[in-house]
Every structure is written in structure tokens, then in C-alpha cells.
C-alpha positions as CSV (number, residue, x, y, z in Angstrom):
1,M,25.6,-32.2,181.3
2,K,23.1,-30.0,179.3
3,E,22.4,-26.4,180.3
4,I,19.1,-25.7,181.8
5,K,18.3,-22.3,180.3
6,L,16.4,-19.5,181.9
7,A,14.3,-19.1,178.8
8,E,13.8,-20.9,175.4
9,E,12.4,-19.5,172.2
10,T,8.7,-19.8,171.7
11,I,9.0,-19.0,168.0
12,D,9.5,-22.5,166.6
13,K,10.5,-23.9,163.2
14,K,6.9,-23.9,162.0
15,D,6.6,-20.2,162.8
16,I,9.9,-19.5,161.0
17,S,8.8,-21.5,157.9
18,A,5.4,-19.7,157.8
19,L,7.1,-16.3,158.2
20,I,9.5,-17.1,155.3
21,E,6.6,-18.2,153.1
22,W,4.7,-15.0,154.0
23,L,7.7,-12.8,153.3
24,Q,8.1,-14.3,149.9
25,T,4.7,-12.8,148.9
26,E,6.4,-9.4,149.2
27,P,3.9,-8.0,151.8
28,Q,3.9,-4.7,153.5
29,L,6.5,-4.8,156.2
30,T,5.9,-1.6,158.1
31,K,2.9,-1.4,160.4
32,G,-0.3,-2.3,158.6
33,P,-3.3,-4.6,158.5
34,L,-1.7,-7.5,160.4
35,T,-1.0,-5.1,163.3
36,Q,-4.7,-4.3,163.5
37,E,-5.6,-8.0,163.3
38,F,-3.2,-8.9,166.1
39,E,-4.5,-6.0,168.3
40,Q,-8.1,-7.1,167.8
41,K,-7.4,-10.8,168.5
42,W,-5.3,-9.8,171.6
43,S,-8.2,-7.7,172.9
44,Q,-10.6,-10.6,172.5
45,W,-8.3,-13.0,174.2
46,L,-7.5,-10.7,177.1
47,G,-11.0,-9.4,177.6
48,V,-10.5,-5.6,177.0
49,K,-12.0,-3.3,174.4
50,Y,-8.9,-1.8,172.9
51,S,-5.2,-2.7,172.4
52,V,-2.3,-0.9,170.7
53,F,0.7,-2.9,169.6
54,V,4.1,-1.2,170.1
55,N,7.7,-2.1,169.6
56,S,8.4,-3.2,173.2
57,G,6.9,-3.7,176.7
58,S,9.0,-0.8,177.8
59,S,7.5,1.4,175.2
60,A,4.1,0.2,176.3
61,N,4.9,1.5,179.8
62,L,6.2,4.8,178.4
63,I,3.1,5.5,176.2
64,A,0.6,4.4,178.8
65,L,1.8,6.9,181.4
66,Y,2.3,9.6,178.8
67,S,-1.3,9.2,177.7
68,L,-2.6,10.0,181.2
69,I,-0.3,13.1,181.3
70,T,-1.4,14.3,177.8
71,T,-5.1,14.0,178.6
72,G,-4.6,15.9,181.9
73,Q,-6.0,13.0,183.9
74,L,-3.2,13.4,186.6
75,K,-4.4,15.7,189.4
76,N,-0.7,16.3,190.4
77,K,2.8,15.1,189.6
78,K,2.9,12.4,192.3
79,I,3.0,8.7,191.4
80,I,3.5,5.5,193.4
81,L,5.7,2.9,191.9
82,P,6.5,-0.7,193.1
83,A,9.9,-1.1,194.9
84,V,10.1,-4.5,193.3
85,S,9.6,-4.0,189.6
86,W,11.6,-3.3,186.5
87,A,13.7,-0.4,185.4
88,T,11.4,0.7,182.6
89,T,8.3,0.5,184.8
90,V,9.9,3.2,186.9
91,S,11.9,5.2,184.3
92,P,9.0,6.9,182.5
93,A,7.9,8.6,185.7
94,I,11.4,10.1,186.0
95,Q,11.7,10.9,182.3
96,F,8.4,12.8,182.4
97,G,9.3,14.8,185.4
98,L,6.9,13.3,187.9
99,T,7.5,12.9,191.6
100,P,7.9,9.2,192.4
101,F,7.4,7.3,195.6
102,L,8.2,3.6,196.1
103,C,5.7,1.2,197.7
104,D,7.2,-1.8,199.5
105,C,6.2,-5.3,198.5
106,N,4.7,-8.0,200.8
107,K,6.3,-11.3,201.5
108,S,3.4,-13.5,200.4
109,N,3.1,-12.8,196.7
110,L,5.7,-10.1,196.0
111,G,2.9,-7.7,195.2
112,L,2.4,-4.3,196.8
113,D,2.2,-4.1,200.6
114,I,-1.3,-2.9,200.9
115,D,-0.9,-1.2,204.3
116,H,2.1,0.7,203.0
117,L,0.2,1.7,199.8
118,E,-2.7,3.1,201.8
119,K,-0.3,5.1,204.0
120,L,1.3,6.6,200.8
121,F,-2.1,7.4,199.4
122,K,-3.2,9.2,202.6
123,K,0.1,11.1,203.0
124,E,1.1,11.9,199.4
125,K,-2.3,12.0,197.7
126,P,-0.8,10.8,194.4
127,S,-2.5,11.0,191.0
128,A,-1.3,7.6,189.7
129,L,-0.2,4.1,190.7
130,F,1.9,1.7,188.6
131,I,1.8,-1.9,189.7
132,V,3.7,-5.0,188.6
133,H,2.5,-8.6,188.9
134,V,5.9,-9.8,189.8
135,L,6.9,-13.1,188.1
136,G,3.2,-13.8,187.3
137,F,1.8,-13.6,190.8
138,P,-1.3,-11.3,190.8
139,N,-1.4,-8.5,193.3
140,D,-4.4,-8.2,195.7
141,M,-6.5,-6.5,193.1
142,D,-9.7,-6.2,195.2
143,R,-7.9,-4.0,197.7
144,I,-5.8,-2.1,195.2
145,T,-8.8,-1.2,192.9
146,E,-10.8,-0.2,196.0
147,L,-8.1,2.1,197.3
148,C,-7.6,3.6,193.8
149,K,-11.3,4.4,193.7
150,T,-11.4,5.8,197.2
151,Y,-8.4,8.1,196.7
152,S,-9.1,8.9,193.0
153,V,-5.8,7.4,191.7
154,K,-5.3,6.3,188.1
155,L,-4.1,2.7,187.9
156,I,-1.6,1.2,185.3
157,E,-1.0,-2.5,185.4
158,D,2.4,-3.8,184.2
159,S,1.4,-7.3,183.3
160,C,4.6,-8.1,181.3
161,E,5.4,-11.1,183.5
162,S,1.9,-12.3,184.1
163,I,0.2,-13.0,180.7
164,G,-2.7,-15.3,181.5
165,S,-2.6,-15.1,185.3
166,T,-6.0,-14.5,186.9
167,F,-7.3,-12.9,190.1
168,N,-10.9,-13.9,190.9
169,N,-11.3,-15.4,187.4
170,T,-10.2,-12.1,185.7
171,K,-7.0,-11.9,183.8
172,T,-4.3,-9.5,185.0
173,G,-4.3,-6.5,182.7
174,C,-8.1,-6.1,183.0
175,F,-8.2,-4.1,186.3
176,G,-6.5,-0.8,185.6
177,D,-7.2,2.3,183.5
178,L,-4.4,0.9,181.3
179,S,-2.3,-2.2,181.2
180,T,0.9,-3.2,179.5
181,F,2.4,-6.4,178.2
182,S,5.8,-7.6,176.8
183,F,6.4,-10.0,173.9
184,F,10.2,-10.1,174.3
185,F,12.1,-13.3,173.9
186,G,11.9,-15.3,177.1
187,H,8.5,-13.9,178.0
188,H,5.3,-16.0,177.7
189,M,5.1,-15.3,173.9
190,S,7.4,-13.6,171.6
191,T,7.3,-11.2,168.6
192,I,11.1,-11.0,168.9
193,E,10.6,-7.5,170.4
194,G,7.2,-6.0,171.0
195,G,4.6,-5.0,173.6
196,M,0.9,-4.1,174.0
197,V,-0.9,-1.4,175.9
198,C,-4.6,-2.0,176.6
199,T,-7.6,0.1,177.8
200,N,-11.3,0.2,177.9
201,D,-11.4,3.9,177.3
202,R,-12.0,4.8,173.7
203,D,-10.5,8.3,173.9
204,L,-7.3,7.0,175.5
205,Y,-7.2,4.4,172.8
206,A,-7.3,7.0,170.1
207,L,-4.6,9.0,171.8
208,L,-2.4,6.0,172.2
209,L,-2.7,5.4,168.4
210,S,-1.7,8.9,167.8
211,L,1.2,9.0,170.3
212,R,2.5,5.7,168.9
213,S,2.9,7.3,165.4
214,H,4.4,10.8,165.8
215,G,1.2,12.4,167.1
216,W,-0.7,12.4,163.9
217,D,-4.3,11.1,163.3
218,R,-3.9,8.5,160.5
219,D,-4.8,5.5,162.6
220,L,-7.7,6.9,164.5
221,P,-11.3,5.8,164.4
222,A,-13.0,7.8,161.6
223,D,-15.3,9.7,163.9
224,I,-12.5,10.8,166.3
225,Q,-10.3,11.6,163.3
226,R,-13.0,14.0,161.9
227,K,-13.5,15.6,165.3
228,W,-9.7,16.3,165.7
229,R,-9.5,17.7,162.2
230,K,-12.6,19.9,162.7
231,T,-11.4,21.2,166.1
232,S,-8.0,22.1,164.8
233,K,-9.4,23.3,161.4
234,V,-7.2,20.8,159.4
235,S,-8.0,19.8,155.8
236,D,-7.7,16.2,154.7
237,F,-4.6,17.1,152.7
238,R,-2.9,19.0,155.5
239,A,-3.8,16.2,157.9
240,L,-1.2,14.0,156.3
241,Y,1.5,15.9,158.1
242,T,-0.4,17.4,161.0
243,F,0.7,16.5,164.5
244,Y,-1.7,17.0,167.4
245,H,0.5,15.8,170.2
246,P,4.3,15.5,170.8
247,G,4.4,11.9,170.0
248,F,6.9,9.1,169.4
249,N,7.7,6.5,166.9
250,L,6.9,3.3,168.8
251,R,5.4,1.4,165.9
252,P,5.9,-2.4,165.4
253,T,6.4,-4.1,162.1
254,E,4.1,-6.5,160.2
255,P,6.5,-9.5,160.6
256,Q,6.1,-8.9,164.4
257,A,2.4,-8.9,164.1
258,F,2.5,-12.0,161.9
259,L,4.4,-13.8,164.6
260,G,2.1,-12.4,167.3
261,I,-1.0,-13.8,165.7
262,R,0.7,-17.3,165.5
263,Q,1.9,-17.1,169.1
264,L,-1.5,-16.1,170.3
265,S,-2.9,-19.4,168.9
266,K,-0.8,-21.4,171.3
267,I,-0.6,-19.0,174.3
268,D,-3.1,-21.0,176.4
269,K,-1.0,-24.2,176.1
270,I,2.1,-22.1,177.1
271,I,0.3,-20.7,180.1
272,T,-0.8,-24.2,181.2
273,K,2.7,-25.6,181.0
274,R,4.2,-22.7,182.9
275,E,1.6,-23.2,185.7
276,E,2.3,-27.0,185.8
277,N,6.0,-26.2,186.1
278,F,5.4,-23.8,188.9
279,R,3.2,-26.3,190.8
280,L,6.0,-29.0,190.5
281,Y,8.7,-26.6,191.7
282,H,6.4,-25.6,194.6
283,S,5.9,-29.2,195.7
284,L,9.6,-30.1,195.5
285,I,11.4,-27.1,196.9
286,K,11.7,-27.1,200.7
287,N,13.4,-23.8,201.4
288,K,12.8,-23.2,205.1
289,E,13.4,-19.5,205.0
290,W,10.7,-18.5,202.6
291,K,8.3,-19.8,199.9
292,I,6.0,-17.9,197.7
293,N,2.3,-17.9,198.9
294,P,0.0,-16.6,196.1
295,R,-3.1,-15.0,197.7
296,N,-6.4,-15.2,195.9
297,A,-4.7,-16.2,192.7
298,G,-6.5,-18.4,190.2
299,Q,-4.4,-19.4,187.3
300,I,-0.7,-18.7,187.9
301,S,1.0,-18.0,184.6
302,N,4.4,-18.1,186.3
303,F,7.3,-16.3,184.6
304,A,10.0,-17.8,186.8
305,Y,10.2,-19.5,190.2
306,P,11.4,-17.2,193.1
307,I,13.8,-18.2,195.8
308,I,14.8,-16.0,198.8
309,T,17.6,-17.4,200.9
310,S,20.5,-16.1,203.1
311,H,22.6,-18.7,201.2
312,L,22.3,-16.7,198.0
313,N,25.9,-16.7,197.0
314,K,26.4,-20.4,197.7
315,L,23.2,-21.2,195.8
316,T,24.1,-19.2,192.7
317,T,27.5,-20.7,192.6
318,K,26.0,-24.2,192.9
319,L,23.4,-23.6,190.3
320,M,26.0,-22.2,187.8
321,E,28.3,-25.2,188.5
322,N,25.5,-27.4,187.5
323,K,24.7,-25.3,184.4
324,I,21.4,-24.0,185.7
325,Q,20.8,-20.4,184.7
326,C,19.4,-18.0,187.3
327,R,19.0,-14.3,187.8
328,P,18.5,-11.8,190.6
329,L,14.8,-11.5,191.6
330,V,13.9,-9.0,188.9
331,C,15.5,-5.6,189.8
332,G,15.6,-6.5,193.4
333,S,14.8,-3.2,195.1
334,I,14.5,-0.1,192.9
335,N,15.6,1.7,196.1
336,K,19.1,0.2,195.6
337,Q,19.4,0.7,191.9
338,P,22.0,3.4,190.8
339,F,19.6,5.2,188.5
340,W,17.3,5.7,191.5
341,T,19.9,6.5,194.3
342,K,21.6,9.2,192.1
343,R,18.3,11.2,192.2
344,Y,16.3,10.4,195.3
345,P,16.9,9.8,199.0
346,S,16.6,6.3,200.3
347,Q,13.0,5.3,201.0
348,H,11.7,2.8,203.6
349,T,11.3,-0.5,201.7
350,P,12.6,-3.2,204.0
351,T,11.0,-6.2,202.3
352,A,12.1,-5.0,198.9
353,D,15.6,-4.5,200.2
354,W,15.6,-8.0,201.8
355,I,14.6,-9.4,198.4
356,H,17.4,-7.4,196.7
357,D,20.0,-8.9,199.0
358,Y,18.8,-12.5,199.0
359,G,16.5,-13.1,196.1
360,L,16.9,-15.0,192.8
361,Y,14.7,-16.8,190.3
362,L,14.9,-20.1,188.5
363,P,14.0,-21.1,185.0
364,N,10.4,-21.7,183.9
365,H,9.4,-22.1,180.3
366,P,7.4,-24.7,178.3
367,Q,10.5,-26.6,177.2
368,L,11.5,-27.5,180.7
369,S,11.2,-31.2,181.5
370,K,10.1,-32.9,184.7
371,N,13.7,-34.0,185.2
372,D,15.0,-30.5,184.7
373,I,12.7,-29.2,187.5
374,E,13.5,-32.1,189.8
375,F,17.2,-31.7,189.3
376,T,17.1,-27.9,189.8
377,S,14.9,-28.3,193.0
378,S,17.4,-30.9,194.4
379,I,20.2,-28.3,194.0
380,V,18.2,-25.7,195.8
381,N,17.2,-28.1,198.6
382,Q,20.9,-29.1,199.1
383,V,21.9,-25.5,199.8
384,T,18.8,-24.1,201.6
385,N,17.9,-26.8,204.0
């Protein structure tokens, strides 16, 4: 019996051969022109003005939030975070000393509970909101963007699991002040490690470029670079080692950008196959307790297929016995994670807590066959019905 893996490599033999051939030309390996090319092509594909390639999706989340802090765009230290999300979506808020509040999710698409979100906006008056399109299912972006506008809240979209998903014909990652993506192995496309942070704000873009590389100005657009140097009275020579912000080193490498450009050429086919797999799962699985119900979603670039069942332990055992890999449904509830409970009192997130106790997800990737999905679905149906 073959193992049905949670993820398969999207970097194929042709990619490896091309990479080896390119490496033999003795190119620059540190961040350089290929990084800029990848950023430009990504922006064009996504539909945003500016993109900054970094060394991971987690770094993208870190630098996105820090850019708002550095520019003074946060009216206070309060931030709303999704109770169902990922550790490094939440961690930057803690690391930067913000005051975080968890928003519960809804049972339809695993996105934010809009009623709970509005209550938090009214009560806490936060400065920022981080959202996650869990497993590729878009949040209700009409309502969220409307609320952010009404309450003057900055929006960051964590789109690491939703590359290519659309809401009202617009790709996720195009709604917020900033958005983030991951190119880790097992995600929709891979640069081995890597991530992207995107924005339509040119000043934020320049700041992101600086923060990515120590806080200096080397990568900035020429006019903004001259402005920074003039304001701080920095000569061209001194600018080589002048740091305008307390930055990081989150730079990617040129081999990663080389792979990213090649991956981008086949991302649309990958997205189509992931959606086809999702539709097949959805037609076959009969779980009576709960099924995902994407609301107002267009294309669903599904990361993995979610299951919530009171028979969780029995199902995970059965799946593993049949060599079908599975995982908890993302982090479950952040409200139950040790890094959160050590710092904050329990918050009221009943749906997220329910998902934590009873949720898992199933494999979805382009290498899955129809037989793989039919077999996996049959195991689920044996246990949940």
C-alpha cells in the first residue's frame, strides 16, 4: 500500500536540472537581479503594485506588521488576530509588544466571525487586524474591508494558504494594506523556503525593502533614496553603511528567486488541480456533523481538505493505518496553544475551540490521483457516518 502524503514537492526534475545548469554559470547567489524579476512577475500575476521577496512566509508576517509600527500608522497598540490561524501570524504581535485580542471563526468557511469582529472593533478600538484565509477559503472580504474602513483599522492579509483563491473575482492578498504569502515546501508553490509581502503603498514598499536588509537604503527607488539621504544629511559614501531603521536580515537568495520564477510559470495549473481535488473531496465526503461551506468564494485554491468530527481519534487512527497522512486543522485554537496561554487569560472563542478539539485536514496537492481522493474519502465516510 502506497502512502498518500500530505504534500508533494512542486520543484520537479526539470526545475532541478535548470537550476544546476544556471549554477554552473557561476551567477551571483545572494539577493540580486533575479529577486527583483521574481518580485515584479509576482506583482503582475497577483494584481498589486509592489512585492518584496523574503526568506519565509513567517518573515513576511513579521516585516508586514513591523512596517506599520515603524511608520506610526498604528493609532494604539491593540490588534485583532484570528483564533484559527498559524503561530507566526500571531507571534509578531507578541514580539513587538502589542496588545492582542483573538477573534473567533465562523463555521461556514473557517474565516472570521464577522459579528464577533465588529464587537471587538467597537469595544477595543484596535489599530490593526490580521486575517488568515484558512486552508484557501476566502474570508468575507466585503464585510471585513467595510468594517476596517468604518473603524479605521489597518488590514494585513495572511494569504499563505490561499495563493490564487478569489473573492468576487479578486485574488486574496489584494484587499489589505499589506498581504503575505509563503513558498515553503508543501504550499502551492515552493522556493524551498521563502515568502512575499505585498502592498500598493509606495512608501510602505520602500520601507519594507529597507527593513528586509538591515535598515539601509541600497534597494530603494532612486527618488526615495535621495530623499532619505537628504533628510538625514547622508553622503553617497556614508550611505553604504547608514541605517535608517532598526531592520532585519530577511533576504532571500538568487537560487530561491530562480526557482520562484519557474514555479510562477506553472502556478495556474497547480491552482486548477487543487480546486479540482477539493471539488472531488467535497462531492464524496458525507460527514454528517460538518462540511465546509465557502461563502462568496470564486476560485478555491484549496490548501487541504478540512474535516471536523467527534470521532477525531478514531479517524486519525484509521487514516494512519491506511497510510494517509493528516494533521490537526492548522493550529486549532490559538487560545489553547501554550505560547498564548502562558501570557494571556482565556478568551471566548467557542468555535475555534471546537475546531481545536475535533478538527483535522486531509492531503491536497497536484500529485494526488482520483483514486487517492476516492480511497481517502471512503475512509472518512466509514468513520464519520
